[in-house]
TIVO-2410 file (N, C-alpha, C; in nm, 3 decimals):
# residues 178
REC num residu      c1      c2      c3 atome chaine
REC   1      X   2.215 -12.618  -1.059     N      A
REC   1      X   2.273 -12.606  -1.207    CA      A
REC   1      X   2.348 -12.496  -1.115     C      A
REC   2      X   2.488 -12.578  -1.153     N      A
REC   2      X   2.647 -12.507  -1.190    CA      A
REC   2      X   2.673 -12.401  -1.266     C      A
REC   3      X   2.786 -12.295  -1.228     N      A
REC   3      X   2.807 -12.169  -1.359    CA      A
REC   3      X   2.917 -12.255  -1.411     C      A
REC   4      X   2.942 -12.175  -1.543     N      A
REC   4      X   3.067 -12.231  -1.568    CA      A
REC   4      X   3.182 -12.135  -1.619     C      A
REC   5      X   3.293 -12.251  -1.609     N      A
REC   5      X   3.412 -12.124  -1.570    CA      A
REC   5      X   3.409 -12.017  -1.578     C      A
REC   6      X   3.374 -12.017  -1.698     N      A
REC   6      X   3.384 -11.837  -1.752    CA      A
REC   6      X   3.283 -11.714  -1.680     C      A
REC   7      X   3.178 -11.832  -1.681     N      A
REC   7      X   3.110 -11.720  -1.518    CA      A
REC   7      X   3.173 -11.717  -1.420     C      A
REC   8      X   3.238 -11.773  -1.373     N      A
REC   8      X   3.321 -11.773  -1.238    CA      A
REC   8      X   3.381 -11.693  -1.256     C      A
REC   9      X   3.482 -11.677  -1.357     N      A
REC   9      X   3.584 -11.614  -1.376    CA      A
REC   9      X   3.503 -11.464  -1.365     C      A
REC  10      X   3.411 -11.435  -1.443     N      A
REC  10      X   3.360 -11.266  -1.458    CA      A
REC  10      X   3.309 -11.256  -1.323     C      A
REC  11      X   3.255 -11.311  -1.264     N      A
REC  11      X   3.210 -11.278  -1.099    CA      A
REC  11      X   3.347 -11.282  -0.959     C      A
REC  12      X   3.408 -11.342  -1.023     N      A
REC  12      X   3.523 -11.317  -0.914    CA      A
REC  12      X   3.628 -11.197  -0.996     C      A
REC  13      X   3.630 -11.133  -1.133     N      A
REC  13      X   3.686 -11.068  -1.167    CA      A
REC  13      X   3.616 -10.919  -1.065     C      A
REC  14      X   3.476 -10.890  -1.129     N      A
REC  14      X   3.386 -10.792  -1.115    CA      A
REC  14      X   3.415 -10.786  -0.949     C      A
REC  15      X   3.395 -10.864  -0.879     N      A
REC  15      X   3.421 -10.864  -0.732    CA      A
REC  15      X   3.587 -10.805  -0.724     C      A
REC  16      X   3.650 -10.874  -0.731     N      A
REC  16      X   3.813 -10.749  -0.757    CA      A
REC  16      X   3.831 -10.642  -0.740     C      A
REC  17      X   3.756 -10.599  -0.901     N      A
REC  17      X   3.699 -10.449  -0.952    CA      A
REC  17      X   3.639 -10.349  -0.797     C      A
REC  18      X   3.532 -10.454  -0.745     N      A
REC  18      X   3.517 -10.322  -0.684    CA      A
REC  18      X   3.579 -10.346  -0.509     C      A
REC  19      X   3.691 -10.390  -0.486     N      A
REC  19      X   3.766 -10.407  -0.386    CA      A
REC  19      X   3.870 -10.272  -0.386     C      A
REC  20      X   3.893 -10.104  -0.354     N      A
REC  20      X   4.013 -10.027  -0.373    CA      A
REC  20      X   4.147 -10.109  -0.378     C      A
REC  21      X   4.226 -10.045  -0.504     N      A
REC  21      X   4.316 -10.100  -0.460    CA      A
REC  21      X   4.456 -10.036  -0.329     C      A
REC  22      X   4.396  -9.933  -0.258     N      A
REC  22      X   4.468  -9.848  -0.206    CA      A
REC  22      X   4.429  -9.934  -0.034     C      A
REC  23      X   4.370 -10.032  -0.007     N      A
REC  23      X   4.333 -10.108   0.120    CA      A
REC  23      X   4.201 -10.073   0.152     C      A
REC  24      X   4.166  -9.906   0.123     N      A
REC  24      X   4.003  -9.872   0.189    CA      A
REC  24      X   3.897  -9.909   0.134     C      A
REC  25      X   3.821  -9.953   0.326     N      A
REC  25      X   3.657  -9.967   0.236    CA      A
REC  25      X   3.633  -9.903   0.171     C      A
REC  26      X   3.486  -9.941   0.093     N      A
REC  26      X   3.390  -9.936   0.028    CA      A
REC  26      X   3.480  -9.856  -0.114     C      A
REC  27      X   3.353  -9.848  -0.203     N      A
REC  27      X   3.325  -9.791  -0.319    CA      A
REC  27      X   3.405  -9.679  -0.415     C      A
REC  28      X   3.387  -9.601  -0.265     N      A
REC  28      X   3.456  -9.448  -0.330    CA      A
REC  28      X   3.431  -9.351  -0.383     C      A
REC  29      X   3.231  -9.390  -0.418     N      A
REC  29      X   3.175  -9.303  -0.524    CA      A
REC  29      X   3.167  -9.193  -0.426     C      A
REC  30      X   3.165  -9.072  -0.513     N      A
REC  30      X   3.135  -8.934  -0.510    CA      A
REC  30      X   3.255  -8.888  -0.363     C      A
REC  31      X   3.240  -8.744  -0.304     N      A
REC  31      X   3.317  -8.714  -0.207    CA      A
REC  31      X   3.282  -8.656  -0.116     C      A
REC  32      X   3.321  -8.662  -0.010     N      A
REC  32      X   3.230  -8.643   0.121    CA      A
REC  32      X   3.249  -8.521   0.178     C      A
REC  33      X   3.090  -8.504   0.210     N      A
REC  33      X   3.042  -8.404   0.170    CA      A
REC  33      X   3.042  -8.269   0.294     C      A
REC  34      X   3.096  -8.134   0.280     N      A
REC  34      X   3.129  -8.031   0.395    CA      A
REC  34      X   3.030  -7.994   0.433     C      A
REC  35      X   3.071  -7.951   0.566     N      A
REC  35      X   2.946  -7.893   0.656    CA      A
REC  35      X   2.873  -7.808   0.626     C      A
REC  36      X   2.920  -7.678   0.539     N      A
REC  36      X   2.860  -7.643   0.499    CA      A
REC  36      X   2.771  -7.755   0.403     C      A
REC  37      X   2.785  -7.811   0.269     N      A
REC  37      X   2.651  -7.835   0.230    CA      A
REC  37      X   2.504  -7.897   0.271     C      A
REC  38      X   2.613  -8.013   0.438     N      A
REC  38      X   2.540  -8.100   0.489    CA      A
REC  38      X   2.397  -7.926   0.566     C      A
REC  39      X   2.493  -7.837   0.630     N      A
REC  39      X   2.388  -7.764   0.719    CA      A
REC  39      X   2.264  -7.672   0.554     C      A
REC  40      X   2.297  -7.694   0.437     N      A
REC  40      X   2.219  -7.618   0.356    CA      A
REC  40      X   2.134  -7.723   0.316     C      A
REC  41      X   2.152  -7.870   0.329     N      A
REC  41      X   2.014  -7.977   0.348    CA      A
REC  41      X   1.949  -7.984   0.485     C      A
REC  42      X   2.001  -7.962   0.612     N      A
REC  42      X   1.981  -7.991   0.719    CA      A
REC  42      X   1.829  -7.898   0.748     C      A
REC  43      X   1.769  -7.843   0.686     N      A
REC  43      X   1.638  -7.788   0.728    CA      A
REC  43      X   1.484  -7.784   0.738     C      A
REC  44      X   1.535  -7.951   0.809     N      A
REC  44      X   1.388  -8.001   0.875    CA      A
REC  44      X   1.353  -7.955   1.018     C      A
REC  45      X   1.238  -7.949   1.046     N      A
REC  45      X   1.179  -7.856   1.149    CA      A
REC  45      X   1.080  -8.003   1.230     C      A
REC  46      X   1.105  -8.012   1.344     N      A
REC  46      X   1.034  -8.084   1.409    CA      A
REC  46      X   0.893  -8.059   1.512     C      A
REC  47      X   0.783  -8.150   1.498     N      A
REC  47      X   0.688  -8.071   1.597    CA      A
REC  47      X   0.686  -7.970   1.723     C      A
REC  48      X   0.801  -8.042   1.774     N      A
REC  48      X   0.806  -7.929   1.879    CA      A
REC  48      X   0.884  -7.782   1.873     C      A
REC  49      X   0.941  -7.794   1.726     N      A
REC  49      X   0.987  -7.636   1.698    CA      A
REC  49      X   1.176  -7.637   1.661     C      A
REC  50      X   1.224  -7.794   1.767     N      A
REC  50      X   1.322  -7.804   1.685    CA      A
REC  50      X   1.335  -7.799   1.535     C      A
REC  51      X   1.464  -7.714   1.529     N      A
REC  51      X   1.526  -7.681   1.424    CA      A
REC  51      X   1.467  -7.565   1.288     C      A
REC  52      X   1.378  -7.446   1.437     N      A
REC  52      X   1.285  -7.336   1.389    CA      A
REC  52      X   1.448  -7.264   1.351     C      A
REC  53      X   1.453  -7.186   1.227     N      A
REC  53      X   1.526  -7.043   1.244    CA      A
REC  53      X   1.488  -6.966   1.289     C      A
REC  54      X   1.594  -6.882   1.323     N      A
REC  54      X   1.573  -6.765   1.362    CA      A
REC  54      X   1.502  -6.661   1.257     C      A
REC  55      X   1.414  -6.584   1.306     N      A
REC  55      X   1.346  -6.436   1.198    CA      A
REC  55      X   1.146  -6.439   1.241     C      A
REC  56      X   1.110  -6.355   1.182     N      A
REC  56      X   1.000  -6.323   1.192    CA      A
REC  56      X   0.913  -6.287   1.101     C      A
REC  57      X   0.777  -6.303   1.114     N      A
REC  57      X   0.699  -6.281   1.049    CA      A
REC  57      X   0.572  -6.207   1.051     C      A
REC  58      X   0.503  -6.097   0.980     N      A
REC  58      X   0.375  -6.089   1.052    CA      A
REC  58      X   0.242  -6.111   0.961     C      A
REC  59      X   0.116  -6.126   0.981     N      A
REC  59      X  -0.032  -6.166   0.873    CA      A
REC  59      X   0.002  -6.018   0.815     C      A
REC  60      X  -0.014  -5.937   0.810     N      A
REC  60      X   0.018  -5.800   0.685    CA      A
REC  60      X   0.134  -5.892   0.616     C      A
REC  61      X   0.249  -5.875   0.637     N      A
REC  61      X   0.349  -5.906   0.547    CA      A
REC  61      X   0.376  -6.045   0.475     C      A
REC  62      X   0.256  -6.147   0.537     N      A
REC  62      X   0.262  -6.229   0.473    CA      A
REC  62      X   0.130  -6.221   0.359     C      A
REC  63      X   0.018  -6.150   0.385     N      A
REC  63      X  -0.098  -6.142   0.256    CA      A
REC  63      X  -0.009  -6.090   0.187     C      A
REC  64      X   0.058  -5.955   0.204     N      A
REC  64      X   0.179  -5.898   0.081    CA      A
REC  64      X   0.237  -6.045  -0.002     C      A
REC  65      X   0.245  -6.122   0.057     N      A
REC  65      X   0.349  -6.221  -0.023    CA      A
REC  65      X   0.255  -6.296  -0.040     C      A
REC  66      X   0.151  -6.359   0.037     N      A
REC  66      X   0.102  -6.483  -0.048    CA      A
REC  66      X   0.053  -6.425  -0.191     C      A
REC  67      X  -0.018  -6.298  -0.168     N      A
REC  67      X  -0.073  -6.190  -0.293    CA      A
REC  67      X   0.036  -6.214  -0.395     C      A
REC  68      X   0.114  -6.236  -0.397     N      A
REC  68      X   0.261  -6.208  -0.513    CA      A
REC  68      X   0.296  -6.329  -0.508     C      A
REC  69      X   0.329  -6.470  -0.429     N      A
REC  69      X   0.415  -6.562  -0.447    CA      A
REC  69      X   0.338  -6.706  -0.450     C      A
REC  70      X   0.206  -6.646  -0.405     N      A
REC  70      X   0.084  -6.804  -0.428    CA      A
REC  70      X  -0.003  -6.807  -0.418     C      A
REC  71      X  -0.071  -6.721  -0.476     N      A
REC  71      X  -0.220  -6.686  -0.513    CA      A
REC  71      X  -0.240  -6.788  -0.670     C      A
REC  72      X  -0.134  -6.743  -0.755     N      A
REC  72      X  -0.163  -6.721  -0.877    CA      A
REC  72      X  -0.146  -6.912  -0.884     C      A
REC  73      X  -0.103  -7.013  -0.765     N      A
REC  73      X  -0.194  -7.111  -0.774    CA      A
REC  73      X  -0.260  -7.164  -0.692     C      A
REC  74      X  -0.237  -7.093  -0.603     N      A
REC  74      X  -0.400  -7.151  -0.448    CA      A
REC  74      X  -0.515  -7.050  -0.463     C      A
REC  75      X  -0.489  -6.940  -0.528     N      A
REC  75      X  -0.619  -6.884  -0.574    CA      A
REC  75      X  -0.616  -6.784  -0.404     C      A
REC  76      X  -0.676  -6.664  -0.423     N      A
REC  76      X  -0.722  -6.560  -0.335    CA      A
REC  76      X  -0.767  -6.602  -0.220     C      A
REC  77      X  -0.681  -6.583  -0.093     N      A
REC  77      X  -0.712  -6.573   0.012    CA      A
REC  77      X  -0.688  -6.759   0.024     C      A
REC  78      X  -0.630  -6.830  -0.047     N      A
REC  78      X  -0.581  -6.975  -0.019    CA      A
REC  78      X  -0.702  -7.085  -0.045     C      A
REC  79      X  -0.821  -7.025  -0.113     N      A
REC  79      X  -0.944  -7.104  -0.204    CA      A
REC  79      X  -0.918  -7.190  -0.287     C      A
REC  80      X  -0.794  -7.203  -0.324     N      A
REC  80      X  -0.778  -7.286  -0.402    CA      A
REC  80      X  -0.789  -7.257  -0.582     C      A
REC  81      X  -0.701  -7.303  -0.669     N      A
REC  81      X  -0.749  -7.336  -0.756    CA      A
REC  81      X  -0.665  -7.229  -0.838     C      A
REC  82      X  -0.537  -7.310  -0.923     N      A
REC  82      X  -0.525  -7.400  -1.003    CA      A
REC  82      X  -0.484  -7.524  -0.890     C      A
REC  83      X  -0.386  -7.528  -0.775     N      A
REC  83      X  -0.351  -7.585  -0.724    CA      A
REC  83      X  -0.439  -7.609  -0.567     C      A
REC  84      X  -0.402  -7.658  -0.454     N      A
REC  84      X  -0.460  -7.716  -0.367    CA      A
REC  84      X  -0.543  -7.597  -0.302     C      A
REC  85      X  -0.672  -7.630  -0.237     N      A
REC  85      X  -0.724  -7.561  -0.143    CA      A
REC  85      X  -0.631  -7.539  -0.008     C      A
REC  86      X  -0.658  -7.428   0.063     N      A
REC  86      X  -0.518  -7.422   0.166    CA      A
REC  86      X  -0.577  -7.366   0.287     C      A
REC  87      X  -0.722  -7.334   0.257     N      A
REC  87      X  -0.801  -7.247   0.380    CA      A
REC  87      X  -0.943  -7.331   0.399     C      A
REC  88      X  -0.983  -7.310   0.484     N      A
REC  88      X  -1.168  -7.361   0.578    CA      A
REC  88      X  -1.129  -7.524   0.597     C      A
REC  89      X  -1.225  -7.630   0.516     N      A
REC  89      X  -1.260  -7.733   0.568    CA      A
REC  89      X  -1.269  -7.815   0.695     C      A
REC  90      X  -1.181  -7.723   0.822     N      A
REC  90      X  -1.211  -7.749   0.952    CA      A
REC  90      X  -1.375  -7.818   0.952     C      A
REC  91      X  -1.316  -7.968   1.046     N      A
REC  91      X  -1.443  -8.016   1.105    CA      A
REC  91      X  -1.478  -8.064   0.984     C      A
REC  92      X  -1.430  -8.151   0.822     N      A
REC  92      X  -1.468  -8.210   0.723    CA      A
REC  92      X  -1.365  -8.327   0.726     C      A
REC  93      X  -1.335  -8.400   0.785     N      A
REC  93      X  -1.190  -8.480   0.755    CA      A
REC  93      X  -1.311  -8.641   0.774     C      A
REC  94      X  -1.377  -8.675   0.839     N      A
REC  94      X  -1.536  -8.766   0.872    CA      A
REC  94      X  -1.588  -8.782   0.812     C      A
REC  95      X  -1.569  -8.597   0.709     N      A
REC  95      X  -1.721  -8.686   0.537    CA      A
REC  95      X  -1.677  -8.743   0.477     C      A
REC  96      X  -1.766  -8.741   0.370     N      A
REC  96      X  -1.783  -8.858   0.264    CA      A
REC  96      X  -1.632  -8.781   0.154     C      A
REC  97      X  -1.622  -8.647   0.147     N      A
REC  97      X  -1.573  -8.562   0.062    CA      A
REC  97      X  -1.448  -8.450   0.191     C      A
REC  98      X  -1.361  -8.481   0.227     N      A
REC  98      X  -1.281  -8.427   0.345    CA      A
REC  98      X  -1.205  -8.306   0.220     C      A
REC  99      X  -1.220  -8.243   0.278     N      A
REC  99      X  -1.114  -8.107   0.266    CA      A
REC  99      X  -1.019  -8.094   0.324     C      A
REC 100      X  -0.886  -8.144   0.287     N      A
REC 100      X  -0.759  -8.105   0.354    CA      A
REC 100      X  -0.703  -8.004   0.336     C      A
REC 101      X  -0.668  -7.923   0.437     N      A
REC 101      X  -0.621  -7.793   0.383    CA      A
REC 101      X  -0.521  -7.764   0.483     C      A
REC 102      X  -0.484  -7.670   0.506     N      A
REC 102      X  -0.390  -7.558   0.636    CA      A
REC 102      X  -0.449  -7.622   0.775     C      A
REC 103      X  -0.574  -7.603   0.802     N      A
REC 103      X  -0.617  -7.591   0.898    CA      A
REC 103      X  -0.716  -7.658   0.947     C      A
REC 104      X  -0.717  -7.775   0.857     N      A
REC 104      X  -0.821  -7.900   0.860    CA      A
REC 104      X  -0.746  -8.036   0.861     C      A
REC 105      X  -0.610  -8.043   0.817     N      A
REC 105      X  -0.553  -8.124   0.815    CA      A
REC 105      X  -0.395  -8.140   0.906     C      A
REC 106      X  -0.344  -8.047   0.872     N      A
REC 106      X  -0.197  -8.039   0.916    CA      A
REC 106      X  -0.221  -8.001   1.085     C      A
REC 107      X  -0.129  -8.107   1.134     N      A
REC 107      X  -0.144  -8.104   1.316    CA      A
REC 107      X  -0.059  -8.028   1.366     C      A
REC 108      X   0.055  -7.980   1.304     N      A
REC 108      X   0.161  -7.892   1.361    CA      A
REC 108      X   0.189  -7.840   1.319     C      A
REC 109      X   0.162  -7.632   1.338     N      A
REC 109      X   0.238  -7.551   1.263    CA      A
REC 109      X   0.347  -7.545   1.236     C      A
REC 110      X   0.490  -7.599   1.295     N      A
REC 110      X   0.619  -7.583   1.261    CA      A
REC 110      X   0.646  -7.739   1.165     C      A
REC 111      X   0.536  -7.838   1.142     N      A
REC 111      X   0.607  -7.909   1.022    CA      A
REC 111      X   0.577  -7.829   0.881     C      A
REC 112      X   0.450  -7.760   0.918     N      A
REC 112      X   0.429  -7.724   0.800    CA      A
REC 112      X   0.517  -7.596   0.770     C      A
REC 113      X   0.621  -7.511   0.869     N      A
REC 113      X   0.645  -7.407   0.837    CA      A
REC 113      X   0.800  -7.519   0.759     C      A
REC 114      X   0.828  -7.621   0.781     N      A
REC 114      X   0.927  -7.692   0.728    CA      A
REC 114      X   0.905  -7.782   0.571     C      A
REC 115      X   0.778  -7.795   0.534     N      A
REC 115      X   0.713  -7.802   0.433    CA      A
REC 115      X   0.727  -7.720   0.300     C      A
REC 116      X   0.655  -7.541   0.379     N      A
REC 116      X   0.660  -7.462   0.308    CA      A
REC 116      X   0.827  -7.362   0.237     C      A
REC 117      X   0.943  -7.381   0.343     N      A
REC 117      X   1.052  -7.362   0.362    CA      A
REC 117      X   1.140  -7.462   0.242     C      A
REC 118      X   1.105  -7.611   0.229     N      A
REC 118      X   1.190  -7.635   0.172    CA      A
REC 118      X   1.065  -7.669   0.070     C      A
REC 119      X   0.909  -7.674   0.052     N      A
REC 119      X   0.927  -7.712  -0.113    CA      A
REC 119      X   0.838  -7.624  -0.181     C      A
REC 120      X   0.757  -7.515  -0.142     N      A
REC 120      X   0.708  -7.377  -0.166    CA      A
REC 120      X   0.804  -7.305  -0.266     C      A
REC 121      X   0.801  -7.178  -0.306     N      A
REC 121      X   0.736  -7.225  -0.407    CA      A
REC 121      X   0.680  -7.337  -0.518     C      A
REC 122      X   0.607  -7.412  -0.591     N      A
REC 122      X   0.655  -7.468  -0.662    CA      A
REC 122      X   0.774  -7.469  -0.768     C      A
REC 123      X   0.768  -7.356  -0.791     N      A
REC 123      X   0.888  -7.342  -0.934    CA      A
REC 123      X   1.017  -7.256  -0.906     C      A
REC 124      X   0.973  -7.269  -0.757     N      A
REC 124      X   1.102  -7.248  -0.699    CA      A
REC 124      X   1.153  -7.295  -0.574     C      A
REC 125      X   1.140  -7.383  -0.550     N      A
REC 125      X   1.122  -7.462  -0.367    CA      A
REC 125      X   1.236  -7.411  -0.313     C      A
REC 126      X   1.260  -7.390  -0.185     N      A
REC 126      X   1.349  -7.338  -0.110    CA      A
REC 126      X   1.384  -7.231  -0.132     C      A
REC 127      X   1.361  -7.130  -0.208     N      A
REC 127      X   1.333  -6.967  -0.247    CA      A
REC 127      X   1.325  -6.901  -0.168     C      A
REC 128      X   1.195  -6.951  -0.074     N      A
REC 128      X   1.176  -6.870   0.078    CA      A
REC 128      X   1.254  -6.804   0.173     C      A
REC 129      X   1.298  -6.701   0.232     N      A
REC 129      X   1.341  -6.628   0.393    CA      A
REC 129      X   1.272  -6.719   0.473     C      A
REC 130      X   1.342  -6.757   0.580     N      A
REC 130      X   1.273  -6.792   0.712    CA      A
REC 130      X   1.130  -6.627   0.753     C      A
REC 131      X   1.199  -6.542   0.716     N      A
REC 131      X   1.098  -6.473   0.784    CA      A
REC 131      X   0.944  -6.447   0.710     C      A
REC 132      X   1.012  -6.490   0.527     N      A
REC 132      X   0.876  -6.518   0.465    CA      A
REC 132      X   0.800  -6.654   0.472     C      A
REC 133      X   0.858  -6.716   0.554     N      A
REC 133      X   0.788  -6.870   0.565    CA      A
REC 133      X   0.735  -6.828   0.724     C      A
REC 134      X   0.755  -6.766   0.781     N      A
REC 134      X   0.676  -6.722   0.907    CA      A
REC 134      X   0.567  -6.618   0.878     C      A
REC 135      X   0.604  -6.528   0.780     N      A
REC 135      X   0.538  -6.436   0.716    CA      A
REC 135      X   0.394  -6.524   0.628     C      A
REC 136      X   0.420  -6.576   0.580     N      A
REC 136      X   0.285  -6.698   0.482    CA      A
REC 136      X   0.195  -6.717   0.601     C      A
REC 137      X   0.315  -6.808   0.724     N      A
REC 137      X   0.225  -6.909   0.802    CA      A
REC 137      X   0.113  -6.814   0.879     C      A
REC 138      X   0.157  -6.692   0.916     N      A
REC 138      X   0.089  -6.635   1.028    CA      A
REC 138      X  -0.037  -6.598   0.912     C      A
REC 139      X  -0.056  -6.522   0.800     N      A
REC 139      X  -0.155  -6.551   0.706    CA      A
REC 139      X  -0.217  -6.618   0.678     C      A
REC 140      X  -0.167  -6.749   0.684     N      A
REC 140      X  -0.288  -6.874   0.628    CA      A
REC 140      X  -0.310  -6.887   0.762     C      A
REC 141      X  -0.264  -6.891   0.878     N      A
REC 141      X  -0.329  -6.902   1.003    CA      A
REC 141      X  -0.434  -6.837   1.079     C      A
REC 142      X  -0.442  -6.672   1.013     N      A
REC 142      X  -0.514  -6.570   1.010    CA      A
REC 142      X  -0.652  -6.631   0.998     C      A
REC 143      X  -0.637  -6.669   0.868     N      A
REC 143      X  -0.775  -6.669   0.766    CA      A
REC 143      X  -0.866  -6.729   0.850     C      A
REC 144      X  -0.856  -6.871   0.909     N      A
REC 144      X  -0.898  -6.940   0.954    CA      A
REC 144      X  -0.892  -6.936   1.102     C      A
REC 145      X  -0.840  -6.805   1.131     N      A
REC 145      X  -0.893  -6.793   1.275    CA      A
REC 145      X  -0.775  -6.889   1.364     C      A
REC 146      X  -0.686  -6.941   1.311     N      A
REC 146      X  -0.591  -7.032   1.458    CA      A
REC 146      X  -0.534  -6.935   1.491     C      A
REC 147      X  -0.460  -6.795   1.428     N      A
REC 147      X  -0.458  -6.681   1.519    CA      A
REC 147      X  -0.418  -6.510   1.470     C      A
REC 148      X  -0.460  -6.485   1.551     N      A
REC 148      X  -0.491  -6.317   1.515    CA      A
REC 148      X  -0.482  -6.259   1.423     C      A
REC 149      X  -0.499  -6.146   1.354     N      A
REC 149      X  -0.485  -6.100   1.258    CA      A
REC 149      X  -0.391  -6.030   1.248     C      A
REC 150      X  -0.344  -5.976   1.385     N      A
REC 150      X  -0.231  -5.877   1.421    CA      A
REC 150      X  -0.086  -6.012   1.452     C      A
REC 151      X  -0.110  -6.080   1.421     N      A
REC 151      X   0.006  -6.235   1.493    CA      A
REC 151      X   0.095  -6.181   1.403     C      A
REC 152      X   0.252  -6.233   1.480     N      A
REC 152      X   0.363  -6.208   1.479    CA      A
REC 152      X   0.418  -6.358   1.454     C      A
REC 153      X   0.468  -6.460   1.405     N      A
REC 153      X   0.518  -6.557   1.437    CA      A
REC 153      X   0.664  -6.521   1.413     C      A
REC 154      X   0.691  -6.668   1.497     N      A
REC 154      X   0.861  -6.718   1.467    CA      A
REC 154      X   0.884  -6.810   1.593     C      A
REC 155      X   1.025  -6.836   1.596     N      A
REC 155      X   1.064  -6.960   1.650    CA      A
REC 155      X   1.025  -6.964   1.767     C      A
REC 156      X   1.016  -6.871   1.864     N      A
REC 156      X   0.957  -6.872   1.984    CA      A
REC 156      X   0.833  -6.948   2.017     C      A
REC 157      X   0.693  -6.856   1.924     N      A
REC 157      X   0.552  -6.921   1.881    CA      A
REC 157      X   0.499  -7.021   1.818     C      A
REC 158      X   0.638  -7.025   1.757     N      A
REC 158      X   0.501  -7.131   1.617    CA      A
REC 158      X   0.480  -7.231   1.681     C      A
REC 159      X   0.561  -7.334   1.822     N      A
REC 159      X   0.550  -7.428   1.854    CA      A
REC 159      X   0.406  -7.429   1.917     C      A
REC 160      X   0.386  -7.317   2.011     N      A
REC 160      X   0.305  -7.328   2.091    CA      A
REC 160      X   0.127  -7.335   2.024     C      A
REC 161      X   0.137  -7.312   1.909     N      A
REC 161      X   0.043  -7.262   1.829    CA      A
REC 161      X  -0.074  -7.412   1.861     C      A
REC 162      X  -0.172  -7.413   1.871     N      A
REC 162      X  -0.247  -7.559   1.901    CA      A
REC 162      X  -0.334  -7.564   1.729     C      A
REC 163      X  -0.328  -7.640   1.660     N      A
REC 163      X  -0.373  -7.656   1.528    CA      A
REC 163      X  -0.509  -7.749   1.570     C      A
REC 164      X  -0.584  -7.670   1.493     N      A
REC 164      X  -0.739  -7.816   1.499    CA      A
REC 164      X  -0.733  -7.939   1.508     C      A
REC 165      X  -0.637  -7.983   1.418     N      A
REC 165      X  -0.598  -8.135   1.356    CA      A
REC 165      X  -0.522  -8.194   1.456     C      A
REC 166      X  -0.459  -8.146   1.594     N      A
REC 166      X  -0.372  -8.194   1.650    CA      A
REC 166      X  -0.400  -8.281   1.713     C      A
REC 167      X  -0.476  -8.355   1.750     N      A
REC 167      X  -0.514  -8.524   1.802    CA      A
REC 167      X  -0.574  -8.607   1.697     C      A
REC 168      X  -0.581  -8.592   1.547     N      A
REC 168      X  -0.612  -8.611   1.472    CA      A
REC 168      X  -0.539  -8.743   1.419     C      A
REC 169      X  -0.406  -8.721   1.441     N      A
REC 169      X  -0.282  -8.821   1.400    CA      A
REC 169      X  -0.226  -8.899   1.527     C      A
REC 170      X  -0.215  -9.040   1.524     N      A
REC 170      X  -0.150  -9.127   1.608    CA      A
REC 170      X  -0.030  -9.069   1.585     C      A
REC 171      X   0.023  -9.058   1.715     N      A
REC 171      X   0.214  -9.034   1.708    CA      A
REC 171      X   0.214  -9.232   1.780     C      A
REC 172      X   0.316  -9.217   1.651     N      A
REC 172      X   0.405  -9.391   1.658    CA      A
REC 172      X   0.515  -9.379   1.805     C      A
REC 173      X   0.530  -9.317   1.793     N      A
REC 173      X   0.666  -9.276   1.906    CA      A
REC 173      X   0.572  -9.309   2.027     C      A
REC 174      X   0.455  -9.298   2.117     N      A
REC 174      X   0.387  -9.249   2.199    CA      A
REC 174      X   0.336  -9.384   2.165     C      A
REC 175      X   0.261  -9.444   2.054     N      A
REC 175      X   0.208  -9.563   2.068    CA      A
REC 175      X   0.245  -9.632   1.968     C      A
REC 176      X   0.366  -9.749   1.973     N      A
REC 176      X   0.432  -9.838   1.875    CA      A
REC 176      X   0.290  -9.933   1.836     C      A
REC 177      X   0.326  -9.982   1.718     N      A
REC 177      X   0.233 -10.071   1.705    CA      A
REC 177      X   0.265 -10.187   1.781     C      A
REC 178      X   0.142 -10.318   1.794     N      A
REC 178      X   0.171 -10.421   1.857    CA      A
REC 178      X   0.272 -10.510   1.788     C      A
***
C-alpha cells in the first residue's frame, strides 16, 4: 500500500518543521535547567549513605515530630490506620499475610531516609528538613528496637544500621540475571 501525494507532502512538511531554523540539533523544547534547579531534585540517597545530607535527629525529637506530622495517618507509634502500619511485623514476610513495615521490609535505613524526605508527609512532600527526617527515623527504628531509645542519627551513622531484612533482597549488581 503506497501513500498518496498529499500524504507524502504532509509527512515531509511535518519533518521540515521539526528541524530548527538556526541549524541546531533538537526540537528546543523547554529551557536548560540551572544548577540550583538540578540540586533541588538531586535528593536520592544510596544504600551506602551516598547522598545523605548533613544534620541529625534524636528519638525524643522524632517522637514529637511523629505525633505532630505523622500519627494522623500512621497511628500512634506507627501502628497504622488510616494509612500503612510502620512498626512491628518482623519475621512475617514468609507468612501467608506478611506485614510489611519499616522494620520488617526495608533493607536499608538510608533508602528509607530517601523515601521519607522525598515523599512524606503525603500532604506536603519534601517539606521535612534533614534534621526532621533523621529524628523521625530514629524514633521509628527505636520502636522496634533497631536503635536504642537514646539514639541520635546522622549521615555518619545511618548507613551502619543493620535492618532486620537486609538480606531479604537480592542485589542485582552483585548477582546479575542469567
